[in-house]
N, C-alpha and C positions, 0 to 999 in steps of 0.2 A: 704138632709136637710142642710139649710145654717147655717154657723158658727155664733155664737153670738159675738156682738161687745163687746170690754173689755172697759166699760165705768170707771171702777175704775182705769185701766191703763192710760186711758185719763186723769183723774184727776192728777195722779202721774206724768205724762208727764208736764201737765200745771204747777203743783206745781215746779217741777224741774226748768222749764224755768223762771218763776217768782222769785224763789229764786236766780237764777244765774244772771238775768239781772235787777232785781228789787232792792228794799231796804226794810229793816225792817221798821216797823211803829207799832203804837199802835192805837187800836179802844178804845176810851174812853167813858164810859157811868157812869155819876156821878162820883162816887169814884172807879168804877170797870174798870180795864184796861186789855185788851187782846192783846197779841202780834200777829202780822199778817205781811204778805209780800205783798207789792204792786208795781205795775209798773204804773208810770204816763206816759200815751201814747200820751197826746195832752194838750197843753196850749192853751187856748182860750181867749186872753185879749179882753175886752170890753172897747170901748172908749165912755164914757160918757161925753160929754162937759159940761154938767150942773152939774156935781158933782165934788167935790174934789178929790175923789178917783176914780181910774180906776180899778176895780176888774178883776182878772184873774180865769176863770174857768178852772179846770184841769179834764180831762176824766182818771179815775183810773181803772184799773184792779187788782182785789185782789184775792189772793190764799184762796180757800175754805177750805184747810185742817185745821181741828182743830176748825173750827167754826159752827159745825152742832148744837151744843147745844144752842147757842146764835148767829144768823147770824147778820150781820150788819142791823141796823135800821136808816133810815134817820132822824128820829123825835128824837131818843134817843141819838145817837153816834156822836162824832166828830173824825176825823183821825188826829192822831198826827204824825208828821214826824220828822225825826232827821238828824242832820248834818252827811253827809256821808264822808268817808268811815267808820269811827268808830262806828257810829250809837247810841252814847251815849248822846249827847248833844241834847236837844229838839231844833228843828228849828221853826216848825209853828203848830198851831192848826187849823184845816181846818173843817168848817161846811159843811154838805152834801147840795146840792141844788136840788136834785130830789131823787125820791125812787129808791132804790137798785135794780138792775135787776140781778136775779141770771140766770146763763147759766147751765140749768139742762136737758140733755138729759136723757131719761128713769128714770127721778127722781133721778139721782145721780148729786149733785151740783158740778161743775167742778170749776168755777170762778164766782165771783160777779163782776158786772161793775156799776159804779156811776160816778157822778161829785161832785167835791167840790169847794169851792171858798175861794179866800184870798182877 
């Protein structure tokens, strides 16, 4: 008989790596705020010659730990980042640009992936 894969252990490893190499952030839904940890893995600037602003999309990987009750929702939430390393002064409020993609092997959510824009 084959041994079963430890999906909860995978979630714990992903959480440990995101907390080590990422930063603390907040998911804000109206007046409700939930602490989370994220890693911004890619900055994707868009050059729009016809507009005054050049938005920058950011690909984000979020630790799923503690968000089982209320996972991120691209229509209701915004991501709030903080000036690092202290993580106490608000830096940016970033709206989602796409639906949230959960990585869920065997029904265990390990991380969430999405894009935000400034």
